[in-house]
C-alpha positions, 0 to 999 in steps of 0.5 A, spaced: 100 308 520 106 312 516 104 319 517 110 322 513 108 328 509 111 326 502 112 332 497 112 329 490 114 332 483 110 337 480 103 335 476 100 340 472 094 344 475 087 342 473 080 344 475 077 351 477 081 354 483 079 360 487 083 365 491 083 365 499 087 369 504 090 366 511 094 369 516 100 365 518 105 366 523 112 368 520 116 362 523 111 358 519 112 362 512 119 361 513 119 354 514 114 353 508 119 358 504 125 353 506 121 347 504 119 350 497 127 352 496 129 345 497 123 341 493 122 346 487 115 347 489 112 354 490 109 356 497 102 356 494 103 348 492 106 346 499 100 350 502 095 346 497 098 340 499 098 341 506 091 342 506 089 336 502 093 332 507 090 335 513 083 334 510 084 327 508 087 325 515 082 329 519 078 326 525 073 330 528 072 329 535 065 330 539 069 333 545 
């Protein structure tokens, strides 16, 4: 299984959205900003993509 996180060109936003807040470590924000600059995506778009990827690939363990 290929576990690469691929960032593709932007698609128009769709659907209803809500605002949430999360605390992230400074080094993680720096990494997000670096990827955002390289890809032309916003930090918000990348966070949404990361969460979407994680939810689609989530495995809940009983332990």
